[in-house]
MDTraj code that builds the backbone (N, CA, C; nanometers):
import mdtraj as md
import numpy as np

residues = "MET LEU ILE LYS GLN LEU SER VAL SER LEU GLU ASN VAL PRO GLY ALA LEU SER HIS VAL SER GLU LEU LEU GLY ARG GLU GLY VAL ASN ILE ARG ALA ILE SER VAL ALA ASP THR SER ASP ILE SER THR VAL ARG PHE VAL VAL ASP ASP PRO GLU LYS ALA LYS ASN ILE LEU LYS GLY ASN GLY PHE ASN PRO ARG GLU THR GLU VAL LEU ALA VAL GLU THR PRO ASP HIS PRO GLY GLY LEU LEU ALA VAL LEU LYS PRO LEU ASN ALA ALA GLY ILE ASN VAL HIS TYR LEU TYR PRO HIS LEU GLY ARG VAL SER GLY ASN ALA ILE VAL ILE LEU GLY CYS ASP ARG THR GLU GLU ALA GLN ASN VAL LEU ALA GLN ASN TRP VAL LYS THR LEU GLY LYS GLU VAL TYR SER ILE".split()
xyz = np.array([
    [11.1468, 10.0877, 11.2449],
    [11.1708, 10.2214, 11.3006],
    [11.1116, 10.3248, 11.2152],
    [11.0125, 10.3830, 11.2796],
    [10.9371, 10.4854, 11.1993],
    [10.9932, 10.6180, 11.2387],
    [10.9863, 10.7105, 11.1408],
    [11.0267, 10.8538, 11.1637],
    [10.9106, 10.9504, 11.1196],
    [10.9231, 11.0646, 11.1720],
    [10.8300, 11.1831, 11.1565],
    [10.8344, 11.2604, 11.0396],
    [10.7245, 11.2705, 10.9693],
    [10.7272, 11.3590, 10.8530],
    [10.6342, 11.4695, 10.8759],
    [10.6570, 11.5866, 10.8437],
    [10.5622, 11.6901, 10.8454],
    [10.5235, 11.7282, 10.7094],
    [10.4014, 11.7808, 10.7010],
    [10.3281, 11.8348, 10.5772],
    [10.2606, 11.9471, 10.6014],
    [10.2724, 12.0426, 10.5136],
    [10.1985, 12.1626, 10.5073],
    [10.1396, 12.1835, 10.3764],
    [10.0238, 12.2491, 10.3711],
    [9.9676, 12.2928, 10.2448],
    [9.9990, 12.4482, 10.2303],
    [10.0477, 12.4827, 10.1128],
    [10.0826, 12.6149, 10.0882],
    [10.0087, 12.6650, 9.9560],
    [9.9705, 12.7842, 9.9584],
    [9.9216, 12.8497, 9.8245],
    [10.0247, 12.8360, 9.7294],
    [9.9871, 12.8051, 9.6034],
    [10.0703, 12.7832, 9.4974],
    [10.1037, 12.9296, 9.4297],
    [10.1865, 12.9990, 9.5078],
    [10.2270, 13.1321, 9.4584],
    [10.3698, 13.1533, 9.4821],
    [10.4361, 13.2434, 9.4140],
    [10.5833, 13.2721, 9.4307],
    [10.6150, 13.3024, 9.5734],
    [10.7169, 13.2477, 9.6285],
    [10.7611, 13.2692, 9.7727],
    [10.7042, 13.1987, 9.8745],
    [10.6021, 13.1154, 9.8567],
    [10.5464, 13.0456, 9.9610],
    [10.6410, 12.9470, 10.0181],
    [10.7087, 12.8644, 9.9351],
    [10.7941, 12.7678, 9.9722],
    [10.9332, 12.8286, 10.0440],
    [10.9786, 12.9403, 9.9785],
    [11.0781, 13.0078, 10.0334],
    [11.0520, 13.0569, 10.1627],
    [10.9378, 13.1124, 10.1936],
    [10.9131, 13.1526, 10.3386],
    [10.9096, 13.0377, 10.4371],
    [10.8669, 12.9213, 10.4059],
    [10.8783, 12.8203, 10.4965],
    [11.0240, 12.7751, 10.5233],
    [11.1012, 12.7733, 10.4133],
    [11.2404, 12.7366, 10.4198],
    [11.3132, 12.8327, 10.4967],
    [11.2800, 12.9660, 10.4825],
    [11.3406, 13.0778, 10.5665],
    [11.2962, 13.0615, 10.7123],
    [11.1756, 13.0428, 10.7455],
    [11.1297, 13.0292, 10.8921],
    [11.2046, 12.9114, 10.9538],
    [11.2196, 12.7914, 10.8962],
    [11.2859, 12.7016, 10.9539],
    [11.4390, 12.7139, 10.9693],
    [11.4870, 12.7579, 10.8578],
    [11.6454, 12.7941, 10.8602],
    [11.6939, 12.8883, 10.9602],
    [11.6040, 12.9954, 10.9733],
    [11.6386, 13.0977, 11.0727],
    [11.6492, 13.0412, 11.2055],
    [11.5672, 12.9517, 11.2399],
    [11.5698, 12.8803, 11.3703],
    [11.6537, 12.7486, 11.3793],
    [11.7402, 12.7352, 11.2823],
    [11.8426, 12.6359, 11.2791],
    [11.7872, 12.4926, 11.2613],
    [11.6686, 12.4832, 11.1945],
    [11.6162, 12.3559, 11.1502],
    [11.6569, 12.3304, 11.0043],
    [11.7115, 12.2118, 11.0007],
    [11.7668, 12.1607, 10.8636],
    [11.6566, 12.0648, 10.8032],
    [11.6243, 12.0823, 10.6578],
    [11.5447, 11.9996, 10.5924],
    [11.6251, 11.8906, 10.5420],
    [11.6022, 11.7628, 10.5660],
    [11.6784, 11.6498, 10.5249],
    [11.6108, 11.5834, 10.4037],
    [11.4936, 11.5894, 10.3825],
    [11.4224, 11.5407, 10.2516],
    [11.3049, 11.6275, 10.2398],
    [11.2703, 11.6435, 10.1202],
    [11.1414, 11.7384, 10.0798],
    [11.0847, 11.6870, 9.9503],
    [10.9475, 11.6941, 9.9410],
    [10.8584, 11.6763, 9.8332],
    [10.7570, 11.7732, 9.8221],
    [10.7502, 11.8244, 9.6991],
    [10.6411, 11.9257, 9.6736],
    [10.5532, 11.8768, 9.5535],
    [10.4268, 11.8563, 9.5923],
    [10.3271, 11.8125, 9.4943],
    [10.2298, 11.9371, 9.4731],
    [10.2138, 11.9762, 9.3524],
    [10.1141, 12.0921, 9.3380],
    [9.9835, 12.0622, 9.2535],
    [9.8822, 12.1514, 9.2833],
    [9.7794, 12.1533, 9.1859],
    [9.7821, 12.2962, 9.1455],
    [9.6822, 12.3487, 9.0725],
    [9.6705, 12.4828, 9.0364],
    [9.6861, 12.5881, 9.1398],
    [9.6126, 12.5565, 9.2638],
    [9.5983, 12.6499, 9.3694],
    [9.6877, 12.6103, 9.4953],
    [9.7154, 12.4790, 9.5231],
    [9.7697, 12.4419, 9.6471],
    [9.8815, 12.3480, 9.6214],
    [9.9813, 12.3686, 9.7011],
    [10.0959, 12.2762, 9.7011],
    [10.0973, 12.2027, 9.8277],
    [10.1390, 12.0675, 9.8261],
    [10.1504, 12.0057, 9.9543],
    [10.2930, 11.9721, 9.9690],
    [10.3599, 12.0190, 10.0708],
    [10.4959, 12.0109, 10.1044],
    [10.5145, 11.8965, 10.1968],
    [10.5810, 11.7857, 10.1780],
    [10.6157, 11.6862, 10.2766],
    [10.7550, 11.7067, 10.3019],
    [10.8119, 11.7033, 10.4269],
    [10.9436, 11.7055, 10.4547],
    [10.9890, 11.6383, 10.5829],
    [11.1124, 11.5864, 10.5967],
    [11.1762, 11.5276, 10.7110],
    [11.2761, 11.6241, 10.7563],
    [11.2830, 11.6752, 10.8636],
    [11.3802, 11.7595, 10.9239],
    [11.4550, 11.7054, 11.0318],
    [11.5635, 11.7667, 11.0674],
    [11.6582, 11.7189, 11.1830],
    [11.5884, 11.7381, 11.3199],
    [11.4758, 11.8284, 11.3300],
    [11.4236, 11.8339, 11.4681],
    [11.2664, 11.8525, 11.4463],
    [11.1908, 11.7475, 11.4273],
    [11.0545, 11.7522, 11.3904],
    [10.9778, 11.8289, 11.4912],
    [10.9958, 11.8165, 11.6180],
    [10.9211, 11.8831, 11.7217],
    [10.9301, 12.0355, 11.7065],
    [11.0461, 12.0698, 11.7028],
    [11.0940, 12.2327, 11.6920],
    [11.0225, 12.2799, 11.5649],
    [11.0379, 12.2109, 11.4506],
    [10.9779, 12.2599, 11.3264],
    [10.8334, 12.2720, 11.3315],
    [10.7735, 12.1733, 11.3937],
    [10.6265, 12.1764, 11.4132],
    [10.5849, 12.2997, 11.4881],
    [10.6608, 12.3220, 11.6075],
    [10.6319, 12.4551, 11.6821],
    [10.6441, 12.5756, 11.5981],
    [10.7558, 12.5771, 11.5197],
    [10.7866, 12.7052, 11.4480],
    [10.6735, 12.7407, 11.3480],
    [10.6368, 12.6265, 11.2826],
    [10.5365, 12.6428, 11.1696],
    [10.3925, 12.6794, 11.2379],
    [10.3598, 12.6097, 11.3552],
    [10.2405, 12.6521, 11.4199],
    [10.2494, 12.7972, 11.4689],
    [10.3524, 12.8342, 11.5144],
    [10.3755, 12.9728, 11.5616],
    [10.3681, 13.0879, 11.4581],
    [10.3765, 13.0436, 11.3259],
    [10.3651, 13.1370, 11.2166],
    [10.2564, 13.0966, 11.1422],
    [10.1356, 13.0340, 11.1884],
    [10.0144, 13.0387, 11.1235],
    [9.9965, 12.9100, 11.0241],
    [10.0876, 12.8165, 11.0279],
    [10.0719, 12.7004, 10.9576],
    [10.0083, 12.5915, 11.0409],
    [9.9431, 12.4962, 10.9640],
    [9.8804, 12.3799, 11.0263],
    [9.9572, 12.2505, 10.9867],
    [10.0721, 12.2398, 11.0489],
    [10.1473, 12.1130, 11.0040],
    [10.0936, 11.9818, 11.0515],
    [10.0878, 11.8772, 10.9634],
    [10.0426, 11.7530, 11.0053],
    [10.1627, 11.6634, 11.0125],
    [10.1531, 11.5807, 11.1102],
    [10.2764, 11.4921, 11.1434],
    [10.2230, 11.3580, 11.1074],
    [10.3136, 11.2706, 11.0319],
    [10.2791, 11.1484, 10.9807],
    [10.3984, 11.0504, 10.9986],
    [10.3787, 10.9294, 11.0572],
    [10.4928, 10.8305, 11.0642],
    [10.5191, 10.7652, 10.9305],
    [10.6375, 10.7780, 10.8833],
    [10.6844, 10.7111, 10.7542],
    [10.8057, 10.6352, 10.7853],
    [10.8513, 10.5662, 10.6712],
    [10.9786, 10.4882, 10.6689],
    [11.0837, 10.5650, 10.6098],
    [11.2010, 10.5505, 10.6433],
    [11.3313, 10.5926, 10.5813],
    [11.3985, 10.4598, 10.5419],
    [11.4041, 10.4408, 10.4155],
    [11.4583, 10.3116, 10.3604],
    [11.5888, 10.3150, 10.2961],
    [11.6759, 10.2290, 10.3056],
    [11.8142, 10.2309, 10.2254],
    [11.7573, 10.1480, 10.1019],
    [11.8059, 10.2180, 9.9951],
    [11.7878, 10.1640, 9.8643],
    [11.9170, 10.1504, 9.7811],
    [11.9471, 10.0241, 9.7213],
    [12.0500, 10.0074, 9.6434],
    [12.0523, 10.1335, 9.5306],
    [12.1778, 10.1809, 9.5177],
    [12.1842, 10.2809, 9.4186],
    [12.2429, 10.2387, 9.2899],
    [12.1608, 10.1530, 9.2082],
    [12.1821, 10.0935, 9.0718],
    [12.0568, 10.0812, 8.9941],
    [12.0600, 10.0751, 8.8674],
    [11.9425, 10.0526, 8.7982],
    [11.8619, 9.9453, 8.8509],
    [11.7240, 9.9701, 8.8802],
    [11.6445, 9.8878, 8.9221],
    [11.6466, 9.8650, 9.0833],
    [11.7314, 9.9313, 9.1348],
    [11.7543, 9.9120, 9.2895],
    [11.6331, 9.9466, 9.3707],
    [11.5421, 10.0248, 9.3232],
    [11.4167, 10.0532, 9.3945],
    [11.3302, 9.9415, 9.3967],
    [11.3498, 9.8457, 9.3129],
    [11.2595, 9.7155, 9.3196],
    [11.2799, 9.6386, 9.4343],
    [11.4118, 9.6596, 9.4997],
    [11.4295, 9.5702, 9.6196],
    [11.3305, 9.6243, 9.7372],
    [11.2831, 9.7544, 9.7326],
    [11.1836, 9.7911, 9.8208],
    [11.0492, 9.7792, 9.7771],
    [11.0190, 9.7916, 9.6500],
    [10.8902, 9.7918, 9.5994],
    [10.8219, 9.6506, 9.5819],
    [10.8997, 9.5480, 9.5363],
    [10.8596, 9.4147, 9.5159],
    [10.7864, 9.3531, 9.6334],
    [10.8713, 9.3487, 9.7510],
    [10.8119, 9.2862, 9.8569],
    [10.6981, 9.3528, 9.9149],
    [10.6770, 9.4939, 9.8957],
    [10.5478, 9.5609, 9.9472],
    [10.4489, 9.5234, 9.8433],
    [10.4705, 9.5022, 9.7298],
    [10.3591, 9.4777, 9.6305],
    [10.3193, 9.3254, 9.6563],
    [10.4135, 9.2443, 9.6878],
    [10.3637, 9.1022, 9.7119],
    [10.2957, 9.0791, 9.8405],
    [10.3176, 9.1793, 9.9390],
    [10.2234, 9.1741, 10.0559],
    [10.1064, 9.2542, 10.0489],
    [10.0785, 9.3261, 9.9235],
    [9.9370, 9.3920, 9.9074],
    [9.9619, 9.5190, 9.9760],
    [10.0797, 9.5774, 10.0008],
    [10.0874, 9.7077, 10.0654],
    [10.0988, 9.8142, 9.9608],
    [10.0188, 9.9124, 9.9780],
    [9.9990, 10.0270, 9.8758],
    [10.1134, 10.1426, 9.9127],
    [10.1816, 10.1791, 9.8173],
    [10.2804, 10.2849, 9.8313],
    [10.2166, 10.4124, 9.7860],
    [10.1833, 10.5101, 9.8765],
    [10.1213, 10.6315, 9.8425],
    [10.2103, 10.7136, 9.7673],
    [10.3329, 10.7434, 9.8276],
    [10.4319, 10.8205, 9.7747],
    [10.5730, 10.7889, 9.8211],
    [10.6664, 10.8309, 9.7585],
    [10.8099, 10.8266, 9.8061],
    [10.8900, 10.9361, 9.7343],
    [10.9929, 10.9871, 9.8202],
    [11.0661, 11.0870, 9.7748],
    [11.2087, 11.0676, 9.8344],
    [11.3134, 11.1212, 9.7644],
    [11.4435, 11.0973, 9.8211],
    [11.4835, 11.1746, 9.9405],
    [11.5735, 11.1314, 10.0197],
    [11.6260, 11.1912, 10.1227],
    [11.7570, 11.2538, 10.0674],
    [11.8107, 11.3617, 10.1332],
    [11.9298, 11.4334, 10.0703],
    [12.0585, 11.3591, 10.1056],
    [12.0566, 11.2742, 10.1932],
    [12.1890, 11.1965, 10.2318],
    [12.1953, 11.0610, 10.1795],
    [12.3089, 11.0099, 10.2163],
    [12.3317, 10.8554, 10.1788],
    [12.3785, 10.7949, 10.2913],
    [12.3787, 10.6674, 10.2872],
    [12.4290, 10.5819, 10.4042],
    [12.4946, 10.4503, 10.3379],
    [12.6315, 10.4217, 10.3748],
    [12.6914, 10.3105, 10.3266],
    [12.6828, 10.2969, 10.1641],
    [12.6891, 10.4011, 10.0997],
    [12.6765, 10.4090, 9.9444],
    [12.5521, 10.3899, 9.8961],
    [12.4449, 10.3757, 9.9663],
    [12.3107, 10.3457, 9.9329],
    [12.2290, 10.4824, 9.9338],
    [12.1265, 10.4874, 9.8568],
    [12.0442, 10.6021, 9.8578],
    [11.9363, 10.5782, 9.9587],
    [11.8708, 10.6837, 10.0011],
    [11.7672, 10.6789, 10.1124],
    [11.6381, 10.7277, 10.0671],
    [11.5207, 10.6640, 10.0721],
    [11.3923, 10.7098, 10.0349],
    [11.3112, 10.7160, 10.1521],
    [11.2320, 10.8227, 10.1498],
    [11.1078, 10.8328, 10.2352],
    [11.0002, 10.7704, 10.1814],
    [10.9245, 10.6882, 10.2547],
    [10.8172, 10.6057, 10.2002],
    [10.6986, 10.6126, 10.2776],
    [10.5747, 10.6632, 10.2319],
    [10.4502, 10.6630, 10.2806],
    [10.3616, 10.5585, 10.2235],
    [10.3031, 10.4788, 10.3100],
    [10.2286, 10.3623, 10.2645],
    [10.1033, 10.3607, 10.3496],
    [10.0176, 10.2601, 10.3014],
    [9.8893, 10.2364, 10.3778],
    [9.8993, 10.1677, 10.5085],
    [10.0000, 10.0691, 10.5149],
    [10.0177, 9.9920, 10.6329],
    [10.1690, 10.0078, 10.6883],
    [10.2104, 10.1187, 10.7407],
    [10.3441, 10.1386, 10.7663],
    [10.4180, 10.0490, 10.8522],
    [10.3591, 9.9985, 10.9645],
    [10.4354, 9.9065, 11.0597],
    [10.4375, 9.7656, 10.9820],
    [10.3378, 9.7288, 10.9194],
    [10.3384, 9.6040, 10.8345],
    [10.4488, 9.6117, 10.7355],
    [10.4559, 9.7281, 10.6740],
    [10.5553, 9.7516, 10.5473],
    [10.6940, 9.7430, 10.6278],
    [10.7194, 9.7923, 10.7371],
    [10.8560, 9.7821, 10.8116],
    [10.8905, 9.6385, 10.8230],
    [10.7899, 9.5577, 10.8668],
    [10.8122, 9.4109, 10.8952],
    [10.8445, 9.3410, 10.7573],
    [10.7776, 9.3748, 10.6640],
    [10.7758, 9.3070, 10.5311],
    [10.9233, 9.3331, 10.4751],
    [10.9503, 9.4553, 10.4793],
    [11.0879, 9.4985, 10.4433],
    [11.2144, 9.4260, 10.5089],
    [11.1930, 9.4244, 10.6489],
    [11.3004, 9.3598, 10.7245],
    [11.3005, 9.2134, 10.6906],
    [11.1968, 9.1402, 10.6634],
    [11.2022, 8.9982, 10.6226],
    [11.2673, 8.9752, 10.4849],
    [11.2761, 9.1011, 10.4066],
    [11.3301, 9.0898, 10.2763],
    [11.4724, 9.1586, 10.2738],
    [11.5387, 9.1689, 10.3932],
    [11.6710, 9.2238, 10.4066],
    [11.6919, 9.3737, 10.3607],
    [11.5712, 9.4417, 10.3692],
    [11.5742, 9.5872, 10.3276],
    [11.5860, 9.6581, 10.4647],
    [11.6815, 9.7431, 10.4843],
    [11.7047, 9.8128, 10.6070],
    [11.6313, 9.9485, 10.6091],
    [11.5598, 9.9549, 10.7236],
    [11.4881, 10.0800, 10.7563],
    [11.5754, 10.1608, 10.8447],
    [11.5702, 10.3113, 10.8537],
    [11.6525, 10.3733, 10.9421],
    [11.5541, 10.4437, 11.0428],
    [11.6024, 10.4806, 11.1571],
    [11.5328, 10.5304, 11.2586],
    [11.5674, 10.6777, 11.2737],
    [11.5823, 10.7212, 11.3951],
    [11.6199, 10.8759, 11.4161],
    [11.7437, 10.9253, 11.3728],
    [11.8314, 10.8219, 11.3317],
    [11.9751, 10.8660, 11.2733],
    [11.9394, 10.9407, 11.1375],
    [11.8280, 10.9160, 11.0738],
    [11.8206, 10.9761, 10.9436],
    [11.7970, 11.1208, 10.9510],
    [11.7668, 11.1738, 11.0783],
    [11.7508, 11.3247, 11.1039],
    [11.8970, 11.3903, 11.0836],
    [11.9923, 11.3074, 11.1024],
    [12.1216, 11.3694, 11.1006],
    [12.2294, 11.3393, 10.9945],
    [12.1596, 11.2423, 10.9096],
    [12.2500, 11.2057, 10.7985],
    [12.2495, 11.3066, 10.6784],
])
top = md.Topology()
chain = top.add_chain()
for i, resn in enumerate(residues, 1):
    res = top.add_residue(resn, chain, resSeq=i)
    for name in ("N", "CA", "C"):
        top.add_atom(name, md.element.get_by_symbol(name[0]), res)
traj = md.Trajectory(xyz[None], top)
């Protein structure tokens, strides 16, 4: 079960991220997971929202160029070393994890991470074979 992630590049200046948040919030789009990685000039913002299509249209209509990527939302045990349940099987399969970041919700007492990797569909299969649960569209409303 793959989900949609949106990414935008923002100038690394005060208020840039606030502006994106305000645009989405004003139109009723809720950010469920977010990651911001910066350089001295540009920040890359990756996020999962409750309505990806609406968010993409809002961003485009306001001069942004959002990129849509399919990623995994994965249940992760919430205890020391719990992330290894996700990372070890991927490593054993030679799948590269490019990035991961936390989702703001929880399910069944477990944390949720958003996972971007080089072979997403294969990663999903590897995780399923190792009893790691991936989430689908329900992650938009958790």
